[in-house]
C-alpha positions in Angstrom: -17.2 27.3 -35.1 -17.5 23.7 -36.1 -13.7 23.4 -35.9 -13.7 24.5 -32.2 -16.6 22.2 -31.4 -14.7 19.2 -32.8 -11.6 20.1 -30.9 -13.5 20.6 -27.6 -15.3 17.3 -28.1 -12.0 15.4 -28.8 -10.4 17.0 -25.7 -13.4 15.9 -23.5 -13.2 12.4 -24.8 -9.5 12.1 -24.0 -10.1 13.4 -20.4 -12.9 10.9 -19.9 -10.7 8.1 -21.1 -7.8 9.1 -18.9 -9.6 9.6 -15.6 -10.4 5.9 -15.0 -6.8 4.9 -15.7 -5.5 7.4 -13.1 -8.1 6.3 -10.6 -7.1 2.7 -11.0 -3.4 3.5 -10.7 -4.1 5.1 -7.3 -5.8 2.0 -6.1 -3.0 -0.5 -6.5 -3.4 -1.0 -10.3 -1.2 0.3 -13.0 -2.6 2.1 -16.0 -2.2 -1.2 -17.9 -4.5 -2.9 -15.4 -1.7 -4.9 -13.6 -1.9 -5.1 -9.8 1.1 -3.3 -8.2 2.3 -3.5 -4.6 1.8 -0.4 -2.5 4.1 0.7 0.4 3.4 2.2 3.8 6.1 3.3 6.2 5.3 4.2 9.8 5.6 3.6 13.5 3.8 0.5 14.9 1.1 1.4 17.3 -0.3 -2.1 17.8 0.1 -5.8 16.8 -2.8 -8.2 17.2 -1.6 -11.8 16.9 -5.1 -13.2 17.3 -6.6 -11.1 14.5 -3.3 -11.3 12.6 -3.1 -7.5 12.0 -0.5 -4.8 12.4 -1.4 -1.1 12.8 1.1 1.7 12.2 0.8 5.5 12.1 2.6 8.2 10.1 1.5 11.7 10.9 -2.3 11.6 11.1 -2.6 8.5 8.9 -3.4 5.2 10.6 -2.8 2.1 8.6 -3.8 -1.5 9.3 -2.6 -4.5 7.4 -3.6 -8.2 7.6 -0.8 -10.7 8.0 -1.1 -14.3 6.8 1.2 -17.3 6.3 2.5 -15.8 3.0 3.7 -12.6 4.7 7.4 -12.3 4.9 8.7 -10.5 8.0 12.3 -9.4 8.1 14.7 -7.5 10.3 17.8 -6.9 8.3 18.3 -10.3 6.5 16.8 -12.4 9.3 13.3 -13.8 9.0 11.0 -12.8 12.0 7.5 -13.6 13.2 4.6 -11.2 13.9 5.3 -11.6 17.6 8.7 -10.0 17.0 7.1 -6.7 16.0 6.6 -4.3 18.9 4.9 -1.0 19.4 7.4 1.8 18.6 9.1 -0.2 15.8 9.4 1.6 12.5 8.2 -0.7 9.7 8.0 -0.6 5.9 5.0 -2.6 4.8 4.6 -3.8 1.1 1.0 -4.7 0.6 -1.8 -5.3 -1.9 -5.4 -4.2 -1.6 -7.4 -7.5 -1.6 -11.1 -7.8 -0.9 -11.3 -4.5 0.9 -8.3 -5.2 3.2 -4.6 -4.4 3.0 -2.9 -7.7 2.7 0.8 -7.5 3.9 3.3 -9.3 1.7 6.5 -8.0 3.2 7.2 -6.2 6.5 10.6 -4.8 7.2 11.3 -4.0 10.8 13.5 -0.9 11.6 14.9 -0.9 8.1 17.3 2.0 8.7 18.4 1.1 12.2 22.1 1.7 12.9 24.0 -1.1 14.6 
């Protein structure tokens, strides 16, 4: 009986140690504690130049990201501005979760568009 109790205790400890690592990995952090970029792909529903935000939707998921002077916006290899993004564009947004907001670092406009 003592043998099983020890094994069960060890298994519980391992689970308790693993849960926080997986929770962090889902929130933009790797299991090693490093911040990792997240990606969202969807159709632009609105762009607010005054608030410096872009909102896109994929299925039922609505996603809003904040754009700042460090955000790189590209269409193919050409650099663009927030004002070049229009509702209906397909975008891929690479972002980090910072202070409760999604901070866009790279926005690719219509990345798979055929010429």
